[in-house]
PDB file of N, CA, C, O and CB in Angstrom:
ATOM      1  N   MET A   1      23.517  -5.157   8.893  1.00  0.00           N
ATOM      2  CA  MET A   1      22.946  -4.157   7.998  1.00  0.00           C
ATOM      3  C   MET A   1      22.003  -3.269   8.809  1.00  0.00           C
ATOM      4  O   MET A   1      21.153  -3.770   9.544  1.00  0.00           O
ATOM      5  CB  MET A   1      22.196  -4.830   6.797  1.00  0.00           C
ATOM      6  N   GLY A   2      22.155  -1.951   8.673  1.00  0.00           N
ATOM      7  CA  GLY A   2      21.306  -1.012   9.392  1.00  0.00           C
ATOM      8  C   GLY A   2      19.952  -0.835   8.726  1.00  0.00           C
ATOM      9  O   GLY A   2      19.724  -1.310   7.613  1.00  0.00           O
ATOM     10  N   LYS A   3      19.066  -0.154   9.414  1.00  0.00           N
ATOM     11  CA  LYS A   3      17.703   0.058   8.906  1.00  0.00           C
ATOM     12  C   LYS A   3      17.694   0.811   7.579  1.00  0.00           C
ATOM     13  O   LYS A   3      16.920   0.476   6.682  1.00  0.00           O
ATOM     14  CB  LYS A   3      16.874   0.822   9.932  1.00  0.00           C
ATOM     15  N   VAL A   4      18.542   1.820   7.449  1.00  0.00           N
ATOM     16  CA  VAL A   4      18.579   2.586   6.197  1.00  0.00           C
ATOM     17  C   VAL A   4      19.076   1.702   5.064  1.00  0.00           C
ATOM     18  O   VAL A   4      18.534   1.751   3.960  1.00  0.00           O
ATOM     19  CB  VAL A   4      19.483   3.836   6.339  1.00  0.00           C
ATOM     20  N   ASP A   5      20.099   0.895   5.322  1.00  0.00           N
ATOM     21  CA  ASP A   5      20.607  -0.022   4.298  1.00  0.00           C
ATOM     22  C   ASP A   5      19.545  -1.042   3.896  1.00  0.00           C
ATOM     23  O   ASP A   5      19.424  -1.379   2.718  1.00  0.00           O
ATOM     24  CB  ASP A   5      21.864  -0.744   4.803  1.00  0.00           C
ATOM     25  N   GLU A   6      18.777  -1.533   4.865  1.00  0.00           N
ATOM     26  CA  GLU A   6      17.692  -2.477   4.566  1.00  0.00           C
ATOM     27  C   GLU A   6      16.633  -1.813   3.688  1.00  0.00           C
ATOM     28  O   GLU A   6      16.131  -2.419   2.742  1.00  0.00           O
ATOM     29  CB  GLU A   6      17.049  -3.002   5.873  1.00  0.00           C
ATOM     30  N   ALA A   7      16.302  -0.575   4.008  1.00  0.00           N
ATOM     31  CA  ALA A   7      15.297   0.147   3.222  1.00  0.00           C
ATOM     32  C   ALA A   7      15.783   0.374   1.797  1.00  0.00           C
ATOM     33  O   ALA A   7      15.019   0.207   0.846  1.00  0.00           O
ATOM     34  CB  ALA A   7      14.958   1.492   3.883  1.00  0.00           C
ATOM     35  N   ILE A   8      17.035   0.749   1.645  1.00  0.00           N
ATOM     36  CA  ILE A   8      17.595   0.971   0.308  1.00  0.00           C
ATOM     37  C   ILE A   8      17.604  -0.324  -0.487  1.00  0.00           C
ATOM     38  O   ILE A   8      17.256  -0.330  -1.667  1.00  0.00           O
ATOM     39  CB  ILE A   8      19.020   1.545   0.402  1.00  0.00           C
ATOM     40  N   ALA A   9      18.000  -1.424   0.151  1.00  0.00           N
ATOM     41  CA  ALA A   9      18.026  -2.722  -0.531  1.00  0.00           C
ATOM     42  C   ALA A   9      16.623  -3.131  -0.973  1.00  0.00           C
ATOM     43  O   ALA A   9      16.441  -3.619  -2.089  1.00  0.00           O
ATOM     44  CB  ALA A   9      18.628  -3.804   0.389  1.00  0.00           C
ATOM     45  N   ALA A  10      15.637  -2.934  -0.110  1.00  0.00           N
ATOM     46  CA  ALA A  10      14.253  -3.272  -0.464  1.00  0.00           C
ATOM     47  C   ALA A  10      13.776  -2.408  -1.624  1.00  0.00           C
ATOM     48  O   ALA A  10      13.174  -2.908  -2.575  1.00  0.00           O
ATOM     49  CB  ALA A  10      13.318  -3.093   0.754  1.00  0.00           C
ATOM     50  N   PHE A  11      14.046  -1.121  -1.541  1.00  0.00           N
ATOM     51  CA  PHE A  11      13.619  -0.182  -2.576  1.00  0.00           C
ATOM     52  C   PHE A  11      14.235  -0.543  -3.922  1.00  0.00           C
ATOM     53  O   PHE A  11      13.573  -0.451  -4.956  1.00  0.00           O
ATOM     54  CB  PHE A  11      13.997   1.253  -2.189  1.00  0.00           C
ATOM     55  N   CYS A  12      15.492  -0.951  -3.912  1.00  0.00           N
ATOM     56  CA  CYS A  12      16.192  -1.312  -5.155  1.00  0.00           C
ATOM     57  C   CYS A  12      15.620  -2.568  -5.806  1.00  0.00           C
ATOM     58  O   CYS A  12      15.812  -2.787  -7.002  1.00  0.00           O
ATOM     59  CB  CYS A  12      17.672  -1.518  -4.876  1.00  0.00           C
ATOM     60  N   THR A  13      14.925  -3.387  -5.036  1.00  0.00           N
ATOM     61  CA  THR A  13      14.310  -4.594  -5.600  1.00  0.00           C
ATOM     62  C   THR A  13      12.825  -4.391  -5.889  1.00  0.00           C
ATOM     63  O   THR A  13      12.106  -5.350  -6.168  1.00  0.00           O
ATOM     64  CB  THR A  13      14.493  -5.774  -4.648  1.00  0.00           C
ATOM     65  N   GLY A  14      12.365  -3.129  -5.822  1.00  0.00           N
ATOM     66  CA  GLY A  14      10.978  -2.827  -6.164  1.00  0.00           C
ATOM     67  C   GLY A  14       9.994  -2.951  -5.028  1.00  0.00           C
ATOM     68  O   GLY A  14       8.788  -2.839  -5.245  1.00  0.00           O
ATOM     69  N   LYS A  15      10.480  -3.182  -3.809  1.00  0.00           N
ATOM     70  CA  LYS A  15       9.584  -3.332  -2.656  1.00  0.00           C
ATOM     71  C   LYS A  15       9.295  -1.968  -2.028  1.00  0.00           C
ATOM     72  O   LYS A  15      10.125  -1.061  -2.092  1.00  0.00           O
ATOM     73  CB  LYS A  15      10.202  -4.288  -1.604  1.00  0.00           C
ATOM     74  N   PRO A  16       8.115  -1.829  -1.420  1.00  0.00           N
ATOM     75  CA  PRO A  16       7.794  -0.575  -0.744  1.00  0.00           C
ATOM     76  C   PRO A  16       8.565  -0.447   0.568  1.00  0.00           C
ATOM     77  O   PRO A  16       9.034  -1.436   1.131  1.00  0.00           O
ATOM     78  CB  PRO A  16       6.286  -0.480  -0.481  1.00  0.00           C
ATOM     79  N   VAL A  17       8.683   0.774   1.034  1.00  0.00           N
ATOM     80  CA  VAL A  17       9.369   1.066   2.290  1.00  0.00           C
ATOM     81  C   VAL A  17       8.471   1.983   3.112  1.00  0.00           C
ATOM     82  O   VAL A  17       7.923   2.954   2.590  1.00  0.00           O
ATOM     83  CB  VAL A  17      10.775   1.722   2.040  1.00  0.00           C
ATOM     84  N   CYS A  18       8.323   1.676   4.390  1.00  0.00           N
ATOM     85  CA  CYS A  18       7.582   2.544   5.304  1.00  0.00           C
ATOM     86  C   CYS A  18       8.554   3.501   5.974  1.00  0.00           C
ATOM     87  O   CYS A  18       9.595   3.088   6.485  1.00  0.00           O
ATOM     88  CB  CYS A  18       6.806   1.714   6.366  1.00  0.00           C
ATOM     89  N   LEU A  19       8.210   4.767   5.968  1.00  0.00           N
ATOM     90  CA  LEU A  19       9.036   5.801   6.586  1.00  0.00           C
ATOM     91  C   LEU A  19       8.214   6.428   7.711  1.00  0.00           C
ATOM     92  O   LEU A  19       7.215   7.102   7.463  1.00  0.00           O
ATOM     93  CB  LEU A  19       9.496   6.886   5.532  1.00  0.00           C
ATOM     94  N   PHE A  20       8.651   6.197   8.951  1.00  0.00           N
ATOM     95  CA  PHE A  20       7.916   6.683  10.115  1.00  0.00           C
ATOM     96  C   PHE A  20       8.380   8.082  10.494  1.00  0.00           C
ATOM     97  O   PHE A  20       9.575   8.337  10.639  1.00  0.00           O
ATOM     98  CB  PHE A  20       8.089   5.725  11.303  1.00  0.00           C
ATOM     99  N   ASP A  21       7.429   8.970  10.650  1.00  0.00           N
ATOM    100  CA  ASP A  21       7.716  10.335  11.055  1.00  0.00           C
ATOM    101  C   ASP A  21       7.908  10.354  12.575  1.00  0.00           C
ATOM    102  O   ASP A  21       7.517   9.413  13.266  1.00  0.00           O
ATOM    103  CB  ASP A  21       6.572  11.309  10.612  1.00  0.00           C
ATOM    104  N   SER A  22       8.497  11.404  13.078  1.00  0.00           N
ATOM    105  CA  SER A  22       8.699  11.553  14.514  1.00  0.00           C
ATOM    106  C   SER A  22       7.364  11.780  15.215  1.00  0.00           C
ATOM    107  O   SER A  22       6.474  12.440  14.677  1.00  0.00           O
ATOM    108  CB  SER A  22       9.664  12.714  14.808  1.00  0.00           C
ATOM    109  N   GLU A  23       7.234  11.235  16.404  1.00  0.00           N
ATOM    110  CA  GLU A  23       6.021  11.483  17.184  1.00  0.00           C
ATOM    111  C   GLU A  23       5.907  12.954  17.566  1.00  0.00           C
ATOM    112  O   GLU A  23       4.826  13.434  17.908  1.00  0.00           O
ATOM    113  CB  GLU A  23       6.008  10.612  18.444  1.00  0.00           C
ATOM    114  N   TYR A  24       7.037  13.668  17.505  1.00  0.00           N
ATOM    115  CA  TYR A  24       7.046  15.091  17.838  1.00  0.00           C
ATOM    116  C   TYR A  24       6.754  15.966  16.623  1.00  0.00           C
ATOM    117  O   TYR A  24       6.692  17.190  16.738  1.00  0.00           O
ATOM    118  CB  TYR A  24       8.386  15.476  18.437  1.00  0.00           C
ATOM    119  N   ARG A  25       6.579  15.357  15.489  1.00  0.00           N
ATOM    120  CA  ARG A  25       6.253  16.101  14.274  1.00  0.00           C
ATOM    121  C   ARG A  25       4.803  15.793  13.925  1.00  0.00           C
ATOM    122  O   ARG A  25       3.900  16.264  14.617  1.00  0.00           O
ATOM    123  CB  ARG A  25       7.221  15.731  13.085  1.00  0.00           C
ATOM    124  N   GLU A  26       4.553  15.020  12.880  1.00  0.00           N
ATOM    125  CA  GLU A  26       3.186  14.672  12.484  1.00  0.00           C
ATOM    126  C   GLU A  26       2.768  13.311  13.027  1.00  0.00           C
ATOM    127  O   GLU A  26       1.574  13.028  13.126  1.00  0.00           O
ATOM    128  CB  GLU A  26       3.058  14.681  10.965  1.00  0.00           C
ATOM    129  N   GLY A  27       3.732  12.467  13.379  1.00  0.00           N
ATOM    130  CA  GLY A  27       3.419  11.133  13.874  1.00  0.00           C
ATOM    131  C   GLY A  27       2.786  10.254  12.813  1.00  0.00           C
ATOM    132  O   GLY A  27       1.966   9.393  13.131  1.00  0.00           O
ATOM    133  N   GLU A  28       3.152  10.457  11.569  1.00  0.00           N
ATOM    134  CA  GLU A  28       2.566   9.713  10.454  1.00  0.00           C
ATOM    135  C   GLU A  28       3.566   8.722   9.876  1.00  0.00           C
ATOM    136  O   GLU A  28       4.757   8.752  10.186  1.00  0.00           O
ATOM    137  CB  GLU A  28       2.086  10.674   9.361  1.00  0.00           C
ATOM    138  N   THR A  29       3.051   7.855   9.040  1.00  0.00           N
ATOM    139  CA  THR A  29       3.887   6.919   8.294  1.00  0.00           C
ATOM    140  C   THR A  29       3.667   7.158   6.810  1.00  0.00           C
ATOM    141  O   THR A  29       2.529   7.212   6.342  1.00  0.00           O
ATOM    142  CB  THR A  29       3.568   5.439   8.677  1.00  0.00           C
ATOM    143  N   ASP A  30       4.756   7.300   6.075  1.00  0.00           N
ATOM    144  CA  ASP A  30       4.687   7.435   4.622  1.00  0.00           C
ATOM    145  C   ASP A  30       5.062   6.101   3.998  1.00  0.00           C
ATOM    146  O   ASP A  30       5.985   5.430   4.461  1.00  0.00           O
ATOM    147  CB  ASP A  30       5.624   8.575   4.110  1.00  0.00           C
ATOM    148  N   LEU A  31       4.357   5.723   2.965  1.00  0.00           N
ATOM    149  CA  LEU A  31       4.614   4.487   2.236  1.00  0.00           C
ATOM    150  C   LEU A  31       5.241   4.865   0.905  1.00  0.00           C
ATOM    151  O   LEU A  31       4.603   5.512   0.074  1.00  0.00           O
ATOM    152  CB  LEU A  31       3.302   3.648   2.035  1.00  0.00           C
ATOM    153  N   LEU A  32       6.492   4.461   0.700  1.00  0.00           N
ATOM    154  CA  LEU A  32       7.248   4.831  -0.498  1.00  0.00           C
ATOM    155  C   LEU A  32       7.389   3.638  -1.425  1.00  0.00           C
ATOM    156  O   LEU A  32       7.709   2.532  -0.988  1.00  0.00           O
ATOM    157  CB  LEU A  32       8.634   5.377  -0.121  1.00  0.00           C
ATOM    158  N   PHE A  33       7.148   3.870  -2.711  1.00  0.00           N
ATOM    159  CA  PHE A  33       7.306   2.839  -3.736  1.00  0.00           C
ATOM    160  C   PHE A  33       8.246   3.352  -4.815  1.00  0.00           C
ATOM    161  O   PHE A  33       8.190   4.530  -5.168  1.00  0.00           O
ATOM    162  CB  PHE A  33       5.933   2.438  -4.347  1.00  0.00           C
ATOM    163  N   PRO A  34       9.112   2.488  -5.349  1.00  0.00           N
ATOM    164  CA  PRO A  34       9.868   2.894  -6.544  1.00  0.00           C
ATOM    165  C   PRO A  34       8.877   3.054  -7.699  1.00  0.00           C
ATOM    166  O   PRO A  34       8.079   2.151  -7.954  1.00  0.00           O
ATOM    167  CB  PRO A  34      10.994   1.839  -6.903  1.00  0.00           C
ATOM    168  N   ALA A  35       8.917   4.177  -8.391  1.00  0.00           N
ATOM    169  CA  ALA A  35       7.940   4.457  -9.451  1.00  0.00           C
ATOM    170  C   ALA A  35       7.914   3.374 -10.519  1.00  0.00           C
ATOM    171  O   ALA A  35       6.858   3.087 -11.083  1.00  0.00           O
ATOM    172  CB  ALA A  35       8.242   5.793 -10.095  1.00  0.00           C
ATOM    173  N   ALA A  36       9.057   2.775 -10.803  1.00  0.00           N
ATOM    174  CA  ALA A  36       9.122   1.753 -11.854  1.00  0.00           C
ATOM    175  C   ALA A  36       8.316   0.507 -11.503  1.00  0.00           C
ATOM    176  O   ALA A  36       7.966  -0.268 -12.393  1.00  0.00           O
ATOM    177  CB  ALA A  36      10.565   1.366 -12.113  1.00  0.00           C
ATOM    178  N   SER A  37       8.015   0.303 -10.215  1.00  0.00           N
ATOM    179  CA  SER A  37       7.283  -0.904  -9.826  1.00  0.00           C
ATOM    180  C   SER A  37       5.788  -0.656  -9.647  1.00  0.00           C
ATOM    181  O   SER A  37       5.043  -1.588  -9.345  1.00  0.00           O
ATOM    182  CB  SER A  37       7.856  -1.459  -8.544  1.00  0.00           C
ATOM    183  N   VAL A  38       5.339   0.579  -9.829  1.00  0.00           N
ATOM    184  CA  VAL A  38       3.935   0.921  -9.599  1.00  0.00           C
ATOM    185  C   VAL A  38       3.129   0.763 -10.885  1.00  0.00           C
ATOM    186  O   VAL A  38       3.544   1.210 -11.954  1.00  0.00           O
ATOM    187  CB  VAL A  38       3.808   2.360  -9.063  1.00  0.00           C
ATOM    188  N   VAL A  39       1.980   0.124 -10.762  1.00  0.00           N
ATOM    189  CA  VAL A  39       1.056  -0.048 -11.887  1.00  0.00           C
ATOM    190  C   VAL A  39      -0.276   0.612 -11.505  1.00  0.00           C
ATOM    191  O   VAL A  39      -0.526   0.835 -10.320  1.00  0.00           O
ATOM    192  CB  VAL A  39       0.857  -1.582 -12.244  1.00  0.00           C
ATOM    193  N   PRO A  40      -1.133   0.927 -12.482  1.00  0.00           N
ATOM    194  CA  PRO A  40      -2.392   1.611 -12.173  1.00  0.00           C
ATOM    195  C   PRO A  40      -3.238   0.921 -11.100  1.00  0.00           C
ATOM    196  O   PRO A  40      -3.828   1.598 -10.258  1.00  0.00           O
ATOM    197  CB  PRO A  40      -3.202   1.739 -13.423  1.00  0.00           C
ATOM    198  N   ALA A  41      -3.306  -0.393 -11.115  1.00  0.00           N
ATOM    199  CA  ALA A  41      -4.108  -1.102 -10.108  1.00  0.00           C
ATOM    200  C   ALA A  41      -3.572  -0.846  -8.699  1.00  0.00           C
ATOM    201  O   ALA A  41      -4.346  -0.740  -7.747  1.00  0.00           O
ATOM    202  CB  ALA A  41      -4.121  -2.617 -10.400  1.00  0.00           C
ATOM    203  N   MET A  42      -2.263  -0.747  -8.570  1.00  0.00           N
ATOM    204  CA  MET A  42      -1.652  -0.470  -7.272  1.00  0.00           C
ATOM    205  C   MET A  42      -2.023   0.937  -6.797  1.00  0.00           C
ATOM    206  O   MET A  42      -2.328   1.137  -5.621  1.00  0.00           O
ATOM    207  CB  MET A  42      -0.115  -0.621  -7.353  1.00  0.00           C
ATOM    208  N   MET A  43      -1.998   1.901  -7.704  1.00  0.00           N
ATOM    209  CA  MET A  43      -2.377   3.269  -7.350  1.00  0.00           C
ATOM    210  C   MET A  43      -3.839   3.325  -6.902  1.00  0.00           C
ATOM    211  O   MET A  43      -4.171   4.003  -5.929  1.00  0.00           O
ATOM    212  CB  MET A  43      -2.147   4.218  -8.545  1.00  0.00           C
ATOM    213  N   ARG A  44      -4.695   2.621  -7.606  1.00  0.00           N
ATOM    214  CA  ARG A  44      -6.114   2.575  -7.242  1.00  0.00           C
ATOM    215  C   ARG A  44      -6.283   1.981  -5.846  1.00  0.00           C
ATOM    216  O   ARG A  44      -7.058   2.499  -5.042  1.00  0.00           O
ATOM    217  CB  ARG A  44      -6.917   1.752  -8.277  1.00  0.00           C
ATOM    218  N   GLN A  45      -5.570   0.905  -5.556  1.00  0.00           N
ATOM    219  CA  GLN A  45      -5.648   0.256  -4.248  1.00  0.00           C
ATOM    220  C   GLN A  45      -5.141   1.184  -3.139  1.00  0.00           C
ATOM    221  O   GLN A  45      -5.732   1.245  -2.061  1.00  0.00           O
ATOM    222  CB  GLN A  45      -4.840  -1.053  -4.254  1.00  0.00           C
ATOM    223  N   LEU A  46      -4.058   1.898  -3.401  1.00  0.00           N
ATOM    224  CA  LEU A  46      -3.534   2.845  -2.413  1.00  0.00           C
ATOM    225  C   LEU A  46      -4.551   3.939  -2.111  1.00  0.00           C
ATOM    226  O   LEU A  46      -4.739   4.301  -0.949  1.00  0.00           O
ATOM    227  CB  LEU A  46      -2.223   3.469  -2.911  1.00  0.00           C
ATOM    228  N   ARG A  47      -5.202   4.465  -3.127  1.00  0.00           N
ATOM    229  CA  ARG A  47      -6.208   5.514  -2.915  1.00  0.00           C
ATOM    230  C   ARG A  47      -7.393   4.983  -2.130  1.00  0.00           C
ATOM    231  O   ARG A  47      -7.939   5.695  -1.287  1.00  0.00           O
ATOM    232  CB  ARG A  47      -6.684   6.082  -4.256  1.00  0.00           C
ATOM    233  N   GLN A  48      -7.803   3.746  -2.388  1.00  0.00           N
ATOM    234  CA  GLN A  48      -8.953   3.176  -1.692  1.00  0.00           C
ATOM    235  C   GLN A  48      -8.629   2.839  -0.240  1.00  0.00           C
ATOM    236  O   GLN A  48      -9.435   3.106   0.651  1.00  0.00           O
ATOM    237  CB  GLN A  48      -9.435   1.930  -2.414  1.00  0.00           C
ATOM    238  N   ASP A  49      -7.464   2.261   0.004  1.00  0.00           N
ATOM    239  CA  ASP A  49      -7.137   1.743   1.332  1.00  0.00           C
ATOM    240  C   ASP A  49      -6.375   2.716   2.224  1.00  0.00           C
ATOM    241  O   ASP A  49      -6.538   2.697   3.444  1.00  0.00           O
ATOM    242  CB  ASP A  49      -6.342   0.503   1.188  1.00  0.00           C
ATOM    243  N   CYS A  50      -5.556   3.553   1.631  1.00  0.00           N
ATOM    244  CA  CYS A  50      -4.668   4.401   2.436  1.00  0.00           C
ATOM    245  C   CYS A  50      -5.129   5.843   2.533  1.00  0.00           C
ATOM    246  O   CYS A  50      -4.965   6.478   3.575  1.00  0.00           O
ATOM    247  CB  CYS A  50      -3.287   4.369   1.868  1.00  0.00           C
ATOM    248  N   GLY A  51      -5.702   6.363   1.466  1.00  0.00           N
ATOM    249  CA  GLY A  51      -6.080   7.771   1.458  1.00  0.00           C
ATOM    250  C   GLY A  51      -4.844   8.649   1.447  1.00  0.00           C
ATOM    251  O   GLY A  51      -3.764   8.211   1.051  1.00  0.00           O
ATOM    252  N   GLY A  52      -5.001   9.864   1.872  1.00  0.00           N
ATOM    253  CA  GLY A  52      -3.862  10.773   1.912  1.00  0.00           C
ATOM    254  C   GLY A  52      -3.467  11.264   0.538  1.00  0.00           C
ATOM    255  O   GLY A  52      -4.196  11.090  -0.439  1.00  0.00           O
ATOM    256  N   LEU A  53      -2.305  11.877   0.480  1.00  0.00           N
ATOM    257  CA  LEU A  53      -1.800  12.452  -0.756  1.00  0.00           C
ATOM    258  C   LEU A  53      -0.894  11.474  -1.482  1.00  0.00           C
ATOM    259  O   LEU A  53      -0.219  10.655  -0.859  1.00  0.00           O
ATOM    260  CB  LEU A  53      -1.056  13.746  -0.476  1.00  0.00           C
ATOM    261  N   LEU A  54      -0.885  11.566  -2.796  1.00  0.00           N
ATOM    262  CA  LEU A  54       0.029  10.773  -3.620  1.00  0.00           C
ATOM    263  C   LEU A  54       1.024  11.726  -4.263  1.00  0.00           C
ATOM    264  O   LEU A  54       0.638  12.746  -4.835  1.00  0.00           O
ATOM    265  CB  LEU A  54      -0.746   9.944  -4.707  1.00  0.00           C
ATOM    266  N   PHE A  55       2.299  11.393  -4.168  1.00  0.00           N
ATOM    267  CA  PHE A  55       3.354  12.234  -4.724  1.00  0.00           C
ATOM    268  C   PHE A  55       4.224  11.429  -5.667  1.00  0.00           C
ATOM    269  O   PHE A  55       4.367  10.215  -5.524  1.00  0.00           O
ATOM    270  CB  PHE A  55       4.205  12.849  -3.608  1.00  0.00           C
ATOM    271  N   LEU A  56       4.797  12.119  -6.624  1.00  0.00           N
ATOM    272  CA  LEU A  56       5.786  11.543  -7.529  1.00  0.00           C
ATOM    273  C   LEU A  56       7.006  12.439  -7.485  1.00  0.00           C
ATOM    274  O   LEU A  56       6.909  13.637  -7.752  1.00  0.00           O
ATOM    275  CB  LEU A  56       5.229  11.400  -8.994  1.00  0.00           C
ATOM    276  N   ALA A  57       8.151  11.872  -7.151  1.00  0.00           N
ATOM    277  CA  ALA A  57       9.391  12.651  -7.115  1.00  0.00           C
ATOM    278  C   ALA A  57       9.891  12.855  -8.541  1.00  0.00           C
ATOM    279  O   ALA A  57      10.059  11.898  -9.297  1.00  0.00           O
ATOM    280  CB  ALA A  57      10.479  11.942  -6.243  1.00  0.00           C
ATOM    281  N   ILE A  58      10.123  14.116  -8.895  1.00  0.00           N
ATOM    282  CA  ILE A  58      10.635  14.454 -10.226  1.00  0.00           C
ATOM    283  C   ILE A  58      11.782  15.448 -10.075  1.00  0.00           C
ATOM    284  O   ILE A  58      11.910  16.108  -9.044  1.00  0.00           O
ATOM    285  CB  ILE A  58       9.504  15.044 -11.135  1.00  0.00           C
ATOM    286  N   GLY A  59      12.593  15.548 -11.082  1.00  0.00           N
ATOM    287  CA  GLY A  59      13.689  16.508 -11.080  1.00  0.00           C
ATOM    288  C   GLY A  59      13.205  17.907 -11.413  1.00  0.00           C
ATOM    289  O   GLY A  59      12.104  18.089 -11.933  1.00  0.00           O
ATOM    290  N   ASP A  60      14.038  18.895 -11.108  1.00  0.00           N
ATOM    291  CA  ASP A  60      13.697  20.296 -11.381  1.00  0.00           C
ATOM    292  C   ASP A  60      13.328  20.532 -12.841  1.00  0.00           C
ATOM    293  O   ASP A  60      12.383  21.262 -13.142  1.00  0.00           O
ATOM    294  CB  ASP A  60      14.857  21.195 -11.002  1.00  0.00           C
ATOM    295  N   GLU A  61      14.082  19.905 -13.745  1.00  0.00           N
ATOM    296  CA  GLU A  61      13.847  20.154 -15.168  1.00  0.00           C
ATOM    297  C   GLU A  61      12.463  19.694 -15.615  1.00  0.00           C
ATOM    298  O   GLU A  61      11.860  20.320 -16.487  1.00  0.00           O
ATOM    299  CB  GLU A  61      14.907  19.458 -15.999  1.00  0.00           C
ATOM    300  N   VAL A  62      11.956  18.620 -15.037  1.00  0.00           N
ATOM    301  CA  VAL A  62      10.617  18.138 -15.394  1.00  0.00           C
ATOM    302  C   VAL A  62       9.561  19.098 -14.851  1.00  0.00           C
ATOM    303  O   VAL A  62       8.622  19.459 -15.561  1.00  0.00           O
ATOM    304  CB  VAL A  62      10.380  16.701 -14.846  1.00  0.00           C
ATOM    305  N   GLY A  63       9.713  19.506 -13.606  1.00  0.00           N
ATOM    306  CA  GLY A  63       8.769  20.448 -13.013  1.00  0.00           C
ATOM    307  C   GLY A  63       8.713  21.763 -13.766  1.00  0.00           C
ATOM    308  O   GLY A  63       7.638  22.320 -13.990  1.00  0.00           O
ATOM    309  N   GLU A  64       9.885  22.254 -14.157  1.00  0.00           N
ATOM    310  CA  GLU A  64       9.939  23.509 -14.913  1.00  0.00           C
ATOM    311  C   GLU A  64       9.295  23.357 -16.286  1.00  0.00           C
ATOM    312  O   GLU A  64       8.599  24.255 -16.759  1.00  0.00           O
ATOM    313  CB  GLU A  64      11.390  23.977 -15.067  1.00  0.00           C
ATOM    314  N   ARG A  65       9.529  22.226 -16.912  1.00  0.00           N
ATOM    315  CA  ARG A  65       8.963  21.995 -18.250  1.00  0.00           C
ATOM    316  C   ARG A  65       7.434  22.025 -18.230  1.00  0.00           C
ATOM    317  O   ARG A  65       6.802  22.515 -19.166  1.00  0.00           O
ATOM    318  CB  ARG A  65       9.448  20.649 -18.805  1.00  0.00           C
ATOM    319  N   PHE A  66       6.853  21.498 -17.157  1.00  0.00           N
ATOM    320  CA  PHE A  66       5.396  21.467 -17.040  1.00  0.00           C
ATOM    321  C   PHE A  66       4.841  22.668 -16.270  1.00  0.00           C
ATOM    322  O   PHE A  66       3.631  22.778 -16.076  1.00  0.00           O
ATOM    323  CB  PHE A  66       4.964  20.185 -16.361  1.00  0.00           C
ATOM    324  N   GLY A  67       5.724  23.561 -15.834  1.00  0.00           N
ATOM    325  CA  GLY A  67       5.271  24.743 -15.105  1.00  0.00           C
ATOM    326  C   GLY A  67       4.674  24.421 -13.748  1.00  0.00           C
ATOM    327  O   GLY A  67       3.752  25.103 -13.301  1.00  0.00           O
ATOM    328  N   LEU A  68       5.184  23.394 -13.087  1.00  0.00           N
ATOM    329  CA  LEU A  68       4.639  22.976 -11.798  1.00  0.00           C
ATOM    330  C   LEU A  68       5.232  23.801 -10.659  1.00  0.00           C
ATOM    331  O   LEU A  68       6.441  24.025 -10.620  1.00  0.00           O
ATOM    332  CB  LEU A  68       4.907  21.485 -11.565  1.00  0.00           C
ATOM    333  N   PRO A  69       4.385  24.253  -9.733  1.00  0.00           N
ATOM    334  CA  PRO A  69       4.900  24.998  -8.582  1.00  0.00           C
ATOM    335  C   PRO A  69       5.444  24.033  -7.524  1.00  0.00           C
ATOM    336  O   PRO A  69       5.138  22.841  -7.540  1.00  0.00           O
ATOM    337  CB  PRO A  69       3.792  25.897  -7.975  1.00  0.00           C
ATOM    338  N   TRP A  70       6.250  24.565  -6.612  1.00  0.00           N
ATOM    339  CA  TRP A  70       6.710  23.779  -5.467  1.00  0.00           C
ATOM    340  C   TRP A  70       5.539  23.619  -4.505  1.00  0.00           C
ATOM    341  O   TRP A  70       4.744  24.546  -4.347  1.00  0.00           O
ATOM    342  CB  TRP A  70       7.938  24.458  -4.758  1.00  0.00           C
ATOM    343  N   LEU A  71       5.417  22.464  -3.862  1.00  0.00           N
ATOM    344  CA  LEU A  71       4.308  22.206  -2.943  1.00  0.00           C
ATOM    345  C   LEU A  71       4.250  23.263  -1.845  1.00  0.00           C
ATOM    346  O   LEU A  71       3.171  23.766  -1.534  1.00  0.00           O
ATOM    347  CB  LEU A  71       4.441  20.811  -2.323  1.00  0.00           C
ATOM    348  N   GLN A  72       5.393  23.606  -1.253  1.00  0.00           N
ATOM    349  CA  GLN A  72       5.380  24.584  -0.160  1.00  0.00           C
ATOM    350  C   GLN A  72       4.894  25.952  -0.631  1.00  0.00           C
ATOM    351  O   GLN A  72       4.363  26.721   0.171  1.00  0.00           O
ATOM    352  CB  GLN A  72       6.775  24.712   0.451  1.00  0.00           C
ATOM    353  N   ASP A  73       5.064  26.270  -1.907  1.00  0.00           N
ATOM    354  CA  ASP A  73       4.572  27.550  -2.426  1.00  0.00           C
ATOM    355  C   ASP A  73       3.049  27.576  -2.525  1.00  0.00           C
ATOM    356  O   ASP A  73       2.447  28.650  -2.531  1.00  0.00           O
ATOM    357  CB  ASP A  73       5.181  27.830  -3.796  1.00  0.00           C
ATOM    358  N   LEU A  74       2.428  26.412  -2.601  1.00  0.00           N
ATOM    359  CA  LEU A  74       0.969  26.342  -2.677  1.00  0.00           C
ATOM    360  C   LEU A  74       0.316  26.564  -1.319  1.00  0.00           C
ATOM    361  O   LEU A  74      -0.865  26.904  -1.245  1.00  0.00           O
ATOM    362  CB  LEU A  74       0.539  25.000  -3.238  1.00  0.00           C
ATOM    363  N   HIS A  75       1.077  26.374  -0.246  1.00  0.00           N
ATOM    364  CA  HIS A  75       0.511  26.438   1.108  1.00  0.00           C
ATOM    365  C   HIS A  75       1.064  27.591   1.929  1.00  0.00           C
ATOM    366  O   HIS A  75       0.982  27.574   3.157  1.00  0.00           O
ATOM    367  CB  HIS A  75       0.770  25.144   1.834  1.00  0.00           C
ATOM    368  N   THR A  76       1.628  28.594   1.261  1.00  0.00           N
ATOM    369  CA  THR A  76       2.155  29.748   2.015  1.00  0.00           C
ATOM    370  C   THR A  76       1.415  31.006   1.649  1.00  0.00           C
ATOM    371  O   THR A  76       1.717  32.075   2.179  1.00  0.00           O
ATOM    372  CB  THR A  76       3.653  29.935   1.759  1.00  0.00           C
TER     373      THR A  76
END
């Protein structure tokens, strides 16, 4: 089983996955959680221990319904 398959299998069982960025880009690690497995206490712990930004992946229709801009549009 390859690394991507392992990550998908872990994600499907509610486990977090670490995604390492290239050293030639930001050199950061993103911690991904399936939204269905996240509870408020976990979010609080992530904010206290990890810092950084918190994101929730949503479909276009949800973003449009709430009038949310694209992240890249906020920084251009």
